[in-house]
FILOKE-268474 format. One record per residue: residue number from 1; residue in three letters; x, y, z of N, C-alpha, C, O in turn. Coordinates in steps of 0.001 Angstrom, whole numbers, always signed. Layout:
! FILOKE-268474
LUMPA|NUM|Ala|X|Y|Z|X|Y|Z|X|Y|Z|X|Y|Z .
...
This chain:
! FILOKE-268474
LUMPA|1|Met|+1703|-9189|+14214|+326|-9535|+13891|+376|-10156|+12359|+1192|-9809|+11505 .
LUMPA|2|Asp|-596|-11081|+12198|-778|-11526|+10787|-2056|-11233|+10265|-2896|-10785|+11045 .
LUMPA|3|Val|-2363|-11419|+9015|-3603|-11084|+8347|-4791|-11888|+9131|-5905|-11372|+9224 .
LUMPA|4|Arg|-4546|-13014|+9622|-5536|-13793|+10278|-6163|-12953|+11563|-7324|-13107|+11942 .
LUMPA|5|Asp|-5230|-12054|+12166|-5857|-11341|+13202|-6780|-10336|+12917|-7541|-9926|+13794 .
LUMPA|6|Ile|-6791|-9823|+11586|-7808|-8759|+11279|-8753|-9196|+10084|-9675|-8442|+9774 .
LUMPA|7|Met|-8572|-10312|+9446|-9339|-10641|+8331|-10811|-10982|+8655|-11059|-11515|+9736 .
LUMPA|8|Ser|-11723|-10726|+7848|-13100|-11071|+8002|-13371|-12434|+7383|-13028|-12685|+6228 .
LUMPA|9|Thr|-13970|-13283|+8140|-14308|-14822|+7768|-15672|-14842|+7520|-16072|-15946|+7151 .
LUMPA|10|Asp|-16551|-13937|+7610|-18015|-13949|+7294|-18014|-13538|+5800|-18359|-12368|+5628 .
LUMPA|11|Leu|-17690|-14263|+4635|-17554|-14164|+3381|-18760|-14063|+2611|-19758|-14749|+2833 .
LUMPA|12|Val|-18658|-13171|+1672|-19770|-13222|+574|-19239|-13710|-760|-18400|-13115|-1437 .
LUMPA|13|Thr|-19835|-14880|-1065|-19220|-15564|-2270|-20397|-15929|-3302|-21540|-16230|-2959 .
LUMPA|14|Val|-19959|-15858|-4528|-20967|-16328|-5608|-20105|-17309|-6515|-18889|-17458|-6398 .
LUMPA|15|Thr|-20913|-17951|-7432|-20258|-18862|-8335|-20113|-18173|-9765|-20647|-17084|-9974 .
LUMPA|16|Arg|-19420|-18796|-10682|-19517|-18218|-12000|-20756|-18141|-12587|-20902|-17281|-13456 .
LUMPA|17|Glu|-21799|-18945|-12265|-22960|-19010|-12879|-24045|-17895|-12353|-25156|-17768|-12868 .
LUMPA|18|Thr|-23611|-17177|-11357|-24330|-16112|-10767|-24531|-14857|-11749|-23598|-14463|-12450 .
LUMPA|19|Ser|-25658|-14315|-11763|-25877|-13211|-12538|-25450|-11823|-11818|-25539|-11671|-10600 .
LUMPA|20|Leu|-25027|-10937|-12613|-24583|-9690|-11959|-25639|-9157|-11124|-25325|-8637|-10053 .
LUMPA|21|Gln|-26878|-9223|-11488|-28035|-8704|-10588|-27928|-9376|-9187|-27955|-8679|-8173 .
LUMPA|22|Glu|-27801|-10786|-9131|-27749|-11353|-7820|-26475|-11056|-6999|-26440|-11022|-5769 .
LUMPA|23|Thr|-25421|-10841|-7843|-24191|-10367|-7085|-24330|-9059|-6479|-23976|-8919|-5308 .
LUMPA|24|Val|-24783|-8128|-7105|-25074|-6771|-6647|-26091|-6863|-5500|-26000|-6117|-4525 .
LUMPA|25|Thr|-27031|-7757|-5619|-28080|-7816|-4503|-27360|-8354|-3285|-27589|-7825|-2198 .
LUMPA|26|Arg|-26561|-9297|-3371|-25750|-9868|-2263|-24770|-8764|-1656|-24579|-8651|-445 .
LUMPA|27|Met|-24201|-8006|-2574|-23352|-6967|-2026|-24107|-5932|-1262|-23603|-5465|-241 .
LUMPA|28|Leu|-25263|-5543|-1674|-26128|-4593|-1012|-26758|-5058|+197|-26814|-4339|+1194 .
LUMPA|29|Asp|-27294|-6370|+156|-27705|-7059|+1360|-26789|-7215|+2402|-27147|-7056|+3569 .
LUMPA|30|Asp|-25677|-7501|+2110|-24471|-7843|+3030|-23651|-6620|+3388|-22823|-6658|+4298 .
LUMPA|31|Arg|-23894|-5501|+2643|-23167|-4255|+2950|-21832|-4449|+2841|-21066|-4176|+3766 .
LUMPA|32|Val|-21414|-4971|+1625|-19904|-5281|+1430|-19431|-4638|+0|-20252|-4388|-881 .
LUMPA|33|Gly|-18300|-4443|-116|-17825|-3665|-1304|-17332|-4486|-2399|-17028|-3987|-3483 .
LUMPA|34|Ser|-17220|-6052|-2087|-16786|-6943|-2978|-17441|-8201|-2693|-18075|-8386|-1655 .
LUMPA|35|Val|-17270|-9228|-3770|-17758|-10490|-3687|-16616|-11485|-4351|-16118|-11204|-5441 .
LUMPA|36|Val|-16301|-12471|-3737|-15353|-13365|-4166|-16075|-14476|-5007|-17011|-15102|-4509 .
LUMPA|37|Val|-15643|-14716|-6265|-16195|-15778|-7101|-15422|-17064|-6818|-14201|-17088|-6966 .
LUMPA|38|Val|-16127|-18159|-6404|-15507|-19246|-6049|-15847|-20479|-6906|-16964|-20552|-7419 .
LUMPA|39|Glu|-14926|-21457|-7084|-15301|-22681|-7801|-14997|-23754|-6480|-13853|-23992|-6091 .
LUMPA|40|Gly|-16021|-24249|-5974|-15930|-25092|-4669|-15526|-24026|-3620|-16257|-23055|-3426 .
LUMPA|41|Ser|-14471|-24184|-3004|-13897|-23344|-1994|-12697|-22443|-2557|-12077|-21697|-1800 .
LUMPA|42|Gln|-12416|-22543|-3854|-11267|-21867|-4424|-11617|-20618|-4957|-12537|-20599|-5774 .
LUMPA|43|Pro|-11021|-19505|-4631|-11391|-18274|-5358|-10826|-18233|-6800|-9651|-18512|-7040 .
LUMPA|44|Val|-11663|-17896|-7685|-11320|-17787|-9127|-11491|-16306|-9599|-11103|-15956|-10713 .
LUMPA|45|Gly|-12004|-15561|-8834|-12362|-14127|-9270|-12831|-13343|-8108|-13178|-13889|-7061 .
LUMPA|46|Ile|-12842|-11961|-8304|-13463|-11120|-7398|-14201|-9970|-8161|-13782|-9548|-9238 .
LUMPA|47|Val|-15242|-9519|-7590|-16085|-8453|-8073|-16149|-7413|-7077|-16540|-7612|-5927 .
LUMPA|48|Thr|-15718|-6176|-7579|-15848|-5063|-6631|-16829|-3944|-7145|-17223|-3971|-8311 .
LUMPA|49|Glu|-17194|-3023|-6321|-18228|-2031|-6729|-17715|-1249|-8030|-18510|-920|-8910 .
LUMPA|50|Thr|-16365|-972|-8105|-15850|-421|-9213|-16121|-1267|-10615|-16464|-743|-11675 .
LUMPA|51|Asp|-15888|-2736|-10394|-16110|-3511|-11500|-17509|-3517|-11858|-17748|-3543|-13065 .
LUMPA|52|Val|-18648|-3495|-10916|-20009|-3356|-11273|-20218|-2171|-12016|-20841|-2261|-13074 .
LUMPA|53|Leu|-19780|-1031|-11616|-19903|+313|-12349|-19415|+347|-13776|-20052|+878|-14686 .
LUMPA|54|Ala|-18217|-265|-13925|-17744|-283|-15251|-18472|-1267|-16142|-18652|-953|-17318 .
LUMPA|55|Val|-18921|-2470|-15668|-19632|-3336|-16639|-20998|-2712|-16962|-21446|-2713|-18109 .
LUMPA|56|Gly|-21640|-2184|-15923|-22913|-1400|-16192|-22950|-323|-17233|-23954|-65|-17897 .
LUMPA|57|Thr|-21760|+312|-17341|-21850|+1562|-18169|-21321|+922|-19535|-21667|+1454|-20590 .
LUMPA|58|Thr|-20584|-82|-19547|-20112|-751|-20813|-21080|-1591|-21528|-21041|-1620|-22758 .
LUMPA|59|Tyr|-21992|-2312|-20840|-22867|-3184|-21534|-24218|-2623|-21958|-24777|-2909|-23017 .
LUMPA|60|Gly|-24662|-1837|-21074|-26061|-1233|-21391|-27085|-2280|-21487|-27971|-2094|-22320 .
LUMPA|61|Arg|-27116|-3320|-20797|-27990|-4287|-20552|-28501|-4409|-19098|-27855|-3883|-18191 .
LUMPA|62|Pro|-29576|-5047|-18864|-29882|-5264|-17357|-28965|-6144|-16674|-28506|-7098|-17302 .
LUMPA|63|Phe|-28642|-5954|-15487|-27729|-6741|-14702|-28106|-8270|-14781|-27216|-9094|-14993 .
LUMPA|64|Glu|-29446|-8664|-14607|-29784|-10058|-14747|-29328|-10674|-16080|-29234|-11901|-16116 .
LUMPA|65|Glu|-29046|-9986|-17138|-28601|-10584|-18249|-27070|-10727|-18382|-26526|-11329|-19307 .
LUMPA|66|Ile|-26417|-10101|-17346|-24927|-10233|-17491|-24432|-11070|-16551|-24784|-10907|-15383 .
LUMPA|67|Pro|-23538|-12102|-16898|-23059|-12914|-16064|-21927|-12486|-15146|-21147|-11675|-15645 .
LUMPA|68|Val|-21714|-12833|-14039|-20793|-12286|-13066|-19199|-12361|-13654|-18273|-11637|-13286 .
LUMPA|69|Thr|-19147|-13335|-14569|-17812|-13483|-15192|-17349|-12214|-16024|-16163|-11898|-16122 .
LUMPA|70|Arg|-18383|-11521|-16611|-18139|-10354|-17294|-17293|-9251|-16540|-16434|-8511|-17019 .
LUMPA|71|Ala|-17789|-9335|-15132|-17349|-8169|-14164|-16148|-8477|-13390|-15390|-7619|-12937 .
LUMPA|72|Met|-15997|-9826|-13250|-14872|-10256|-12303|-13457|-9990|-12811|-13199|-10030|-14014 .
LUMPA|73|Ser|-12557|-9721|-11890|-11158|-9812|-12061|-10892|-11327|-11885|-11281|-11914|-10875 .
LUMPA|74|Val|-10231|-11944|-12871|-9792|-13306|-12582|-8564|-13511|-11833|-7761|-12603|-11619 .
LUMPA|75|Asn|-8429|-14653|-11455|-7136|-15093|-10649|-6739|-14024|-9670|-5629|-13498|-9752 .
LUMPA|76|Pro|-7674|-13662|-8679|-7350|-12612|-7709|-5915|-12822|-6880|-5543|-13922|-6470 .
LUMPA|77|Val|-5352|-11874|-6747|-4118|-11864|-5810|-4563|-12351|-4376|-5504|-11797|-3807 .
LUMPA|78|Thr|-3919|-13323|-3844|-4230|-13889|-2363|-2901|-13992|-1680|-1791|-13996|-2212 .
LUMPA|79|Val|-3226|-14080|-324|-2063|-14482|+532|-2730|-15381|+1631|-3938|-15462|+1852 .
LUMPA|80|Asp|-1794|-15990|+2228|-2197|-17042|+3217|-2408|-16332|+4543|-1964|-15195|+4710 .
LUMPA|81|Pro|-3099|-17000|+5519|-3298|-16367|+6902|-2127|-16035|+7760|-2283|-15251|+8695 .
LUMPA|82|Glu|-871|-16614|+7497|+261|-16313|+8338|+1112|-15119|+7613|+2234|-14794|+7999 .
LUMPA|83|Thr|+438|-14512|+6521|+1199|-13345|+6050|+1190|-12140|+7025|+146|-11813|+7590 .
LUMPA|84|Ser|+2335|-11493|+7216|+2390|-10462|+8149|+1513|-9180|+7532|+1223|-9055|+6342 .
LUMPA|85|Leu|+1208|-8392|+8445|+266|-7249|+7993|+1091|-6428|+7136|+611|-6043|+6069 .
LUMPA|86|Glu|+2207|-6125|+7445|+3257|-5288|+6555|+3209|-5844|+5326|+2905|-5088|+4404 .
LUMPA|87|Ala|+3482|-7221|+5029|+3646|-7788|+3815|+2242|-7728|+3033|+2256|-7646|+1804 .
LUMPA|88|Ala|+1061|-7767|+3725|-24|-7682|+2984|-315|-6333|+2556|-738|-6210|+1407 .
LUMPA|89|Ile|-166|-5289|+3272|-43|-3964|+2833|+773|-3743|+1577|+377|-3033|+653 .
LUMPA|90|Glu|+1885|-4358|+1585|+2705|-4236|+460|+2174|-4894|-891|+2388|-4466|-2025 .
LUMPA|91|Val|+1509|-5915|-571|+891|-6707|-1682|-373|-5702|-2413|-503|-5433|-3608 .
LUMPA|92|Leu|-1063|-5352|-1478|-2149|-4193|-1846|-1661|-3286|-2635|-2108|-3179|-3777 .
LUMPA|93|Leu|-680|-2486|-2184|-44|-1385|-2807|+693|-1659|-4069|+666|-849|-4995 .
LUMPA|94|Asp|+1375|-2821|-4134|+2155|-3243|-5300|+1184|-3698|-6524|+1565|-3662|-7694 .
LUMPA|95|His|-60|-4114|-6143|-1060|-4577|-7115|-2119|-3539|-7291|-3023|-3768|-8094 .
LUMPA|96|Gly|-2099|-2441|-6634|-3014|-1439|-6613|-4580|-1817|-6389|-5513|-1336|-7031 .
LUMPA|97|Ile|-4673|-2757|-5368|-5991|-3227|-5151|-6259|-2952|-3719|-5358|-2660|-2933 .
LUMPA|98|Lys|-7593|-3056|-3367|-7925|-2733|-2008|-8584|-3823|-1160|-8871|-3656|+25 .
LUMPA|99|Lys|-8800|-4934|-1834|-9407|-6190|-1183|-8474|-7349|-1551|-8064|-7539|-2696 .
LUMPA|100|Leu|-8147|-8171|-403|-7225|-9246|-669|-7782|-10493|-74|-7860|-10545|+1153 .
LUMPA|101|Pro|-8186|-11523|-806|-8635|-12700|-293|-7562|-13410|+268|-6407|-13377|-158 .
LUMPA|102|Ile|-8056|-14195|+1446|-7025|-15081|+2179|-7208|-16358|+2012|-8304|-16826|+2320 .
LUMPA|103|Val|-6232|-17163|+1515|-6401|-18599|+1305|-5603|-19570|+2085|-4481|-19224|+2455 .
LUMPA|104|Asp|-6000|-20604|+2341|-5331|-21767|+3184|-5131|-22902|+2262|-6030|-23739|+2189 .
LUMPA|105|Gly|-4075|-23033|+1556|-3924|-23963|+453|-4699|-23416|-707|-4312|-22370|-1229 .
LUMPA|106|Asp|-5741|-24024|-1142|-6753|-23519|-2109|-7954|-23070|-1629|-8859|-22669|-2361 .
LUMPA|107|Glu|-8014|-23123|-327|-9404|-22815|+265|-9449|-21325|+726|-8585|-20848|+1463 .
LUMPA|108|Leu|-10490|-20638|+254|-10777|-19385|+638|-11241|-19397|+2208|-12154|-20126|+2598 .
LUMPA|109|Val|-10553|-18557|+3022|-10684|-18583|+4416|-11031|-17257|+5041|-11477|-17191|+6186 .
LUMPA|110|Gly|-10806|-16107|+4213|-11105|-14853|+4822|-10836|-13702|+3721|-10550|-13942|+2548 .
LUMPA|111|Ile|-10943|-12690|+4164|-10801|-11426|+3239|-10148|-10267|+4129|-10509|-10195|+5304 .
LUMPA|112|Val|-9307|-9452|+3689|-8766|-8387|+4241|-8892|-7287|+3298|-8621|-7471|+2112 .
LUMPA|113|Thr|-9322|-6042|+3777|-9337|-4856|+2792|-8627|-3785|+3557|-8222|-3872|+4716 .
LUMPA|114|Met|-8520|-2629|+2645|-7929|-1486|+3184|-8743|-995|+4430|-8173|-481|+5392 .
LUMPA|115|Thr|-9930|-1151|+4380|-10765|-572|+5456|-10519|-1419|+6749|-10760|-922|+7849 .
LUMPA|116|Asp|-10058|-2650|+6630|-9739|-3254|+7957|-8422|-2747|+8425|-8214|-2684|+9637 .
LUMPA|117|Phe|-7491|-2372|+7547|-6367|-1856|+8140|-6666|-382|+8732|-6009|+27|+9689 .
LUMPA|118|Val|-7530|+287|+8222|-7813|+1679|+8884|-8679|+1320|+10143|-8488|+1991|+11158 .
LUMPA|119|Tyr|-9544|+396|+10160|-10400|+80|+11349|-9489|-437|+12458|-9815|-205|+13623 .
LUMPA|120|His|-8400|-1103|+12198|-7485|-1674|+13223|-6149|-807|+13486|-5168|-1235|+14094 .
LUMPA|121|Gln|-6269|+432|+12951|-5073|+1355|+12939|-4430|+1303|+14439|-3264|+988|+14679 .
LUMPA|122|His|-5358|+1653|+15344|-4763|+1507|+16894|-4124|+338|+17127|-2982|+373|+17587 .
LUMPA|123|Asp|-4739|-847|+16856|-4195|-2113|+17219|-2909|-2147|+16560|-1941|-2484|+17242 .
LUMPA|124|Leu|-2725|-1821|+15215|-1459|-1905|+14527|-461|-962|+15106|+715|-1326|+15088 .
LUMPA|125|Ala|-788|+306|+15664|+209|+1203|+16193|+744|+697|+17426|+1926|+892|+17708 .
LUMPA|126|Thr|-95|+12|+18245|+90|-641|+19387|+1189|-1744|+19267|+2206|-1849|+19953 .
LUMPA|127|Glu|+774|-2526|+18270|+1683|-3754|+17919|+3056|-3290|+17475|+4037|-3967|+17783 .
LUMPA|128|Ala|+3198|-2076|+16705|+4410|-1646|+16140|+5169|-1027|+17280|+6399|-1074|+17290 .
LUMPA|129|Ala|+4512|-472|+18203|+5223|+161|+19401|+5892|-1109|+20227|+7058|-1120|+20623 .
LUMPA|130|Arg|+5047|-2049|+20389|+5558|-3357|+21053|+6741|-3971|+20401|+7713|-4404|+21020 .
LUMPA|131|Leu|+6604|-3983|+19170|+7846|-4715|+18416|+8958|-3946|+18478|+10034|-4529|+18610 .
LUMPA|132|Glu|+8931|-2531|+18398|+10140|-1604|+18511|+10744|-1808|+20007|+11945|-1961|+20229 .
LUMPA|133|Arg|+9782|-1789|+20943|+10245|-1890|+22258|+11146|-3315|+22471|+12242|-3376|+23029 .
LUMPA|134|Asp|+10471|-4323|+21941|+11198|-5687|+22156|+12498|-5574|+21387|+13506|-6157|+21786 .
LUMPA|135|Arg|+12492|-4829|+20282|+13679|-4837|+19407|+14934|-3942|+20132|+16111|-4304|+20110 .
LUMPA|136|Thr|+14461|-2766|+20744|+15445|-1889|+21284|+15526|-1866|+22801|+16447|-1262|+23351 .
LUMPA|137|Gly|+14644|-2466|+23454|+14462|-2360|+24727|+13715|-1309|+25441|+13390|-342|+24752 .
LUMPA|138|Pro|+13352|-1306|+26777|+12650|-103|+27293|+13431|+1267|+27125|+14654|+1403|+27083 .
LUMPA|139|Leu|+12486|+2226|+27039|+13024|+3623|+26946|+13358|+3875|+28520|+12711|+3310|+29402 .
LUMPA|140|Glu|+14356|+4715|+28773|+14765|+5182|+30008|+14848|+6652|+29969|+15216|+7244|+28954 .
LUMPA|141|Asp|+14500|+7273|+31097|+14546|+8767|+31305|+15420|+8910|+32679|+15970|+7988|+33281 .
LUMPA|142|Ser|+15412|+10092|+32973|+16180|+10428|+34354|+15713|+9615|+35535|+16491|+9257|+36419 .
LUMPA|143|Asp|+14323|+9307|+35532|+13741|+8618|+36617|+13902|+7069|+36556|+13551|+6355|+37496 .
LUMPA|144|Gly|+14382|+6644|+35552|+14591|+5198|+35445|+13790|+4778|+34114|+13384|+5599|+33293 .
LUMPA|145|Pro|+13621|+3407|+34016|+12895|+2868|+32861|+11572|+3369|+32671|+10967|+3675|+33699 .
LUMPA|146|Val|+11006|+3515|+31595|+9504|+3999|+31290|+8787|+2687|+31073|+7584|+2677|+30809 .
């Protein structure tokens, strides 16, 4: 399985000119934990719930006065849709992140999160078992192949 099999394509994005207030409103309205900041269709940043909390306590100003660029992590780590699920998990763990934008060339096409991996855990276990069977062949017991 590749990340394309589990990624969300219903993306919530904002531009650099967006206020933090509008960004947070979008996150709440769409019930998401992050928003990708784009320039055209290219991701240039990502804002997470944690980023919002950090900026909110640091600046002590109303969110409508704070540009999203003050909260976003720049140059987000990304992978392409053909990235294996195993490789994507390694990227998340290696970078200590929970959200991974998916790009095709320079175009944002999806996002995968740790929650997606949890939600698809059964599918992933089934796929892992299938791959193991393909690699080692069918199990046999005293009554023949299983």
